[in-house]
Z-matrix of the N, CA and C atoms (Angstrom, degrees):
N
C 1 1.363
C 2 1.516 1 111.15
N 3 1.208 2 118.25 1 137.01
C 4 1.541 3 125.21 2 -179.80
C 5 1.511 4 108.92 3 -66.02
N 6 1.331 5 118.41 4 130.66
C 7 1.433 6 123.55 5 176.67
C 8 1.637 7 109.49 6 -67.05
N 9 1.316 8 116.28 7 131.72
C 10 1.381 9 117.93 8 -178.03
C 11 1.578 10 106.71 9 -125.39
N 12 1.414 11 112.13 10 154.17
C 13 1.449 12 116.03 11 -178.29
C 14 1.499 13 106.67 12 -105.33
N 15 1.271 14 112.54 13 125.22
C 16 1.519 15 126.02 14 -175.75
C 17 1.430 16 108.54 15 -130.55
N 18 1.352 17 115.89 16 152.09
C 19 1.477 18 120.89 17 167.73
C 20 1.570 19 106.13 18 -63.99
N 21 1.244 20 117.09 19 143.93
C 22 1.455 21 121.32 20 -177.67
C 23 1.467 22 111.24 21 -84.38
N 24 1.314 23 118.97 22 156.25
C 25 1.399 24 122.51 23 173.52
C 26 1.576 25 107.19 24 -82.06
N 27 1.233 26 120.91 25 -13.80
C 28 1.457 27 127.00 26 176.97
C 29 1.542 28 104.94 27 -85.03
N 30 1.438 29 112.74 28 85.19
C 31 1.367 30 108.78 29 -169.83
C 32 1.650 31 108.59 30 -109.87
N 33 1.301 32 107.95 31 150.20
C 34 1.628 33 115.57 32 166.22
C 35 1.463 34 104.86 33 -110.95
N 36 1.329 35 120.90 34 -48.95
C 37 1.486 36 118.20 35 -179.60
C 38 1.607 37 103.90 36 -114.80
N 39 1.304 38 114.77 37 -68.72
C 40 1.607 39 114.81 38 178.25
C 41 1.491 40 112.25 39 -133.90
N 42 1.377 41 118.73 40 1.67
C 43 1.470 42 119.03 41 174.71
C 44 1.505 43 112.93 42 97.78
N 45 1.378 44 118.12 43 -1.83
C 46 1.408 45 120.43 44 -174.19
C 47 1.532 46 109.10 45 -62.07
N 48 1.492 47 117.99 46 -58.97
C 49 1.471 48 114.70 47 -176.18
C 50 1.494 49 115.08 48 -61.48
N 51 1.373 50 112.20 49 -30.47
C 52 1.551 51 112.86 50 -177.21
C 53 1.581 52 105.32 51 -73.58
N 54 1.317 53 122.25 52 -35.06
C 55 1.384 54 123.39 53 -179.31
C 56 1.586 55 105.20 54 -63.57
N 57 1.260 56 116.98 55 -47.51
C 58 1.524 57 118.49 56 -175.26
C 59 1.609 58 105.94 57 -60.78
N 60 1.349 59 112.36 58 -41.52
C 61 1.514 60 113.96 59 -178.29
C 62 1.586 61 113.45 60 -63.66
N 63 1.298 62 115.48 61 -37.20
C 64 1.428 63 124.10 62 174.28
C 65 1.559 64 111.18 63 -61.46
N 66 1.285 65 115.12 64 -45.09
C 67 1.425 66 119.69 65 178.20
C 68 1.416 67 115.75 66 -61.72
N 69 1.344 68 123.65 67 -44.22
C 70 1.292 69 134.80 68 176.54
C 71 1.559 70 115.38 69 -87.49
N 72 1.371 71 119.48 70 2.00
C 73 1.420 72 120.72 71 -179.06
C 74 1.487 73 114.43 72 60.60
N 75 1.317 74 120.86 73 45.45
C 76 1.477 75 121.30 74 -173.79
C 77 1.542 76 102.92 75 -127.13
N 78 1.316 77 113.41 76 170.31
C 79 1.464 78 120.22 77 174.39
C 80 1.346 79 110.84 78 -75.63
N 81 1.521 80 118.27 79 132.11
C 82 1.417 81 119.64 80 179.56
C 83 1.537 82 119.43 81 -61.48
N 84 1.341 83 113.89 82 -26.99
C 85 1.399 84 120.95 83 -179.47
C 86 1.601 85 111.27 84 -70.06
N 87 1.306 86 111.73 85 -35.47
C 88 1.470 87 124.06 86 179.53
C 89 1.507 88 104.95 87 -63.17
N 90 1.350 89 119.16 88 -53.17
C 91 1.510 90 128.61 89 -179.15
C 92 1.517 91 108.80 90 -52.03
N 93 1.345 92 111.97 91 -49.90
C 94 1.517 93 119.14 92 -175.01
C 95 1.518 94 106.48 93 -63.61
N 96 1.222 95 121.40 94 -45.93
C 97 1.553 96 125.72 95 -176.86
C 98 1.459 97 107.80 96 -62.22
N 99 1.309 98 120.22 97 -42.81
C 100 1.413 99 123.67 98 -177.74
C 101 1.556 100 109.51 99 -68.00
N 102 1.387 101 114.96 100 -40.73
C 103 1.543 102 117.85 101 -175.46
C 104 1.559 103 102.86 102 -70.10
N 105 1.334 104 126.85 103 -37.35
C 106 1.402 105 125.85 104 177.71
C 107 1.488 106 114.25 105 -61.59
N 108 1.443 107 109.78 106 -49.98
C 109 1.450 108 114.28 107 179.48
C 110 1.482 109 112.73 108 -59.77
N 111 1.313 110 122.72 109 -45.54
C 112 1.444 111 130.56 110 176.18
C 113 1.640 112 108.29 111 -55.66
N 114 1.242 113 109.12 112 -50.66
C 115 1.505 114 112.82 113 -177.16
C 116 1.602 115 112.42 114 -55.08
N 117 1.227 116 110.37 115 -47.32
C 118 1.579 117 115.34 116 -174.34
C 119 1.472 118 111.21 117 -82.52
N 120 1.297 119 123.42 118 -22.00
C 121 1.399 120 125.66 119 -176.56
C 122 1.639 121 116.73 120 -106.05
N 123 1.315 122 114.04 121 -43.02
C 124 1.500 123 116.92 122 -174.21
C 125 1.481 124 114.76 123 -91.65
N 126 1.375 125 118.98 124 -31.79
C 127 1.411 126 125.18 125 -167.27
C 128 1.468 127 109.63 126 -102.03
N 129 1.219 128 122.44 127 99.15
C 130 1.459 129 125.97 128 -178.67
C 131 1.585 130 109.90 129 -59.35
N 132 1.244 131 119.34 130 126.31
C 133 1.417 132 118.00 131 172.66
C 134 1.616 133 111.41 132 87.56
N 135 1.353 134 114.80 133 17.11
C 136 1.483 135 124.26 134 173.64
C 137 1.523 136 102.27 135 66.71
N 138 1.439 137 125.29 136 47.30
C 139 1.458 138 122.15 137 173.15
C 140 1.442 139 112.72 138 -61.41
N 141 1.446 140 116.59 139 -28.62
C 142 1.463 141 112.37 140 -179.22
C 143 1.449 142 114.91 141 -63.07
N 144 1.406 143 124.91 142 -25.37
C 145 1.393 144 132.16 143 174.61
C 146 1.411 145 106.40 144 -64.61
N 147 1.335 146 121.94 145 -46.18
C 148 1.440 147 122.91 146 177.70
C 149 1.543 148 112.27 147 -60.59
N 150 1.388 149 114.98 148 -46.93
C 151 1.416 150 119.48 149 -177.44
C 152 1.609 151 108.30 150 -62.97
N 153 1.306 152 119.25 151 -41.92
C 154 1.439 153 122.01 152 173.63
C 155 1.383 154 113.37 153 -56.91
N 156 1.366 155 124.50 154 -46.11
C 157 1.438 156 124.32 155 175.21
C 158 1.460 157 114.12 156 -57.83
N 159 1.379 158 118.72 157 -40.92
C 160 1.381 159 126.00 158 179.25
C 161 1.583 160 109.73 159 -64.77
N 162 1.306 161 114.98 160 -43.30
C 163 1.569 162 117.58 161 173.42
C 164 1.470 163 110.43 162 -63.65
N 165 1.406 164 121.87 163 -37.56
C 166 1.444 165 117.63 164 176.56
C 167 1.502 166 114.25 165 -56.44
N 168 1.325 167 111.74 166 -37.25
C 169 1.581 168 117.93 167 -176.61
C 170 1.575 169 110.71 168 -76.97
N 171 1.257 170 109.28 169 -40.95
C 172 1.537 171 116.15 170 -166.23
C 173 1.684 172 112.45 171 -86.59
N 174 1.314 173 111.53 172 -33.04
C 175 1.568 174 112.01 173 175.94
C 176 1.411 175 110.79 174 -78.86
N 177 1.463 176 113.24 175 137.72
C 178 1.303 177 120.42 176 171.30
C 179 1.541 178 118.77 177 -72.74
N 180 1.321 179 122.97 178 152.53
C 181 1.388 180 131.08 179 177.10
C 182 1.572 181 106.37 180 -69.41
N 183 1.211 182 118.45 181 138.01
C 184 1.506 183 122.62 182 176.30
C 185 1.541 184 105.27 183 -62.16
N 186 1.430 185 119.17 184 135.11
C 187 1.398 186 123.05 185 171.71
C 188 1.463 187 115.51 186 -58.97
N 189 1.393 188 117.80 187 148.81
C 190 1.490 189 113.59 188 178.50
C 191 1.459 190 108.52 189 -67.10
N 192 1.308 191 115.74 190 137.81
C 193 1.547 192 128.07 191 -175.16
C 194 1.384 193 114.76 192 80.64
N 195 1.421 194 119.64 193 10.69
C 196 1.468 195 121.76 194 174.07
C 197 1.427 196 115.80 195 -67.91
N 198 1.378 197 123.23 196 121.09
C 199 1.392 198 123.32 197 178.50
C 200 1.482 199 110.31 198 -112.05
N 201 1.371 200 120.89 199 113.79
C 202 1.465 201 122.52 200 -164.73
C 203 1.619 202 100.41 201 -77.62
N 204 1.249 203 123.27 202 -25.79
C 205 1.539 204 123.08 203 178.40
C 206 1.410 205 111.08 204 -63.50
N 207 1.324 206 125.34 205 -39.53
C 208 1.364 207 127.48 206 176.46
C 209 1.547 208 114.37 207 -102.70
N 210 1.381 209 121.45 208 -6.17
C 211 1.379 210 125.66 209 179.35
C 212 1.469 211 111.91 210 53.91
N 213 1.416 212 115.86 211 43.31
C 214 1.422 213 122.38 212 169.32
C 215 1.347 214 113.13 213 -131.09
N 216 1.365 215 115.73 214 170.12
C 217 1.467 216 125.56 215 172.39
C 218 1.369 217 108.20 216 -107.75
N 219 1.394 218 120.03 217 118.32
C 220 1.433 219 126.53 218 174.18
C 221 1.386 220 112.45 219 -88.35
N 222 1.253 221 122.83 220 114.49
C 223 1.477 222 126.24 221 179.63
C 224 1.566 223 108.94 222 -66.99
N 225 1.285 224 114.94 223 132.94
C 226 1.434 225 122.41 224 -179.81
C 227 1.566 226 110.16 225 -101.51
N 228 1.304 227 118.79 226 112.39
C 229 1.454 228 124.25 227 -170.94
C 230 1.546 229 111.02 228 -88.60
N 231 1.313 230 117.75 229 -5.94
C 232 1.470 231 117.23 230 175.82
C 233 1.364 232 114.79 231 -59.63
N 234 1.182 233 116.87 232 158.75
C 235 1.565 234 126.93 233 177.35
C 236 1.507 235 105.43 234 -106.46
N 237 1.254 236 123.25 235 131.99
C 238 1.539 237 122.48 236 175.80
C 239 1.349 238 108.98 237 -100.72
C-alpha cells in the first residue's frame, strides 16, 4: 500500500504535526518543537501559522481504523 499523509488522530490542535511525524516515522513532540522554532525564527510575520492553517484545510483526516505503523485501514465491525 502506498504511504499517505493524513492528519493524525493524536491531536493537540488539529493533528497536522502528528500526521507529519507519523508519515516520516518521527516523534510527534519533536516535529511540534521544530515547527514552533521555525515559525518564530525563520518565517517573518509568523508564516508558519499561515502554513499550519493551510495544512489544516488541505490534509485529509485519517480514516477510522487507520494504523500508520502497518499502513492499513482496519475495519471496525462494532455497531455504535
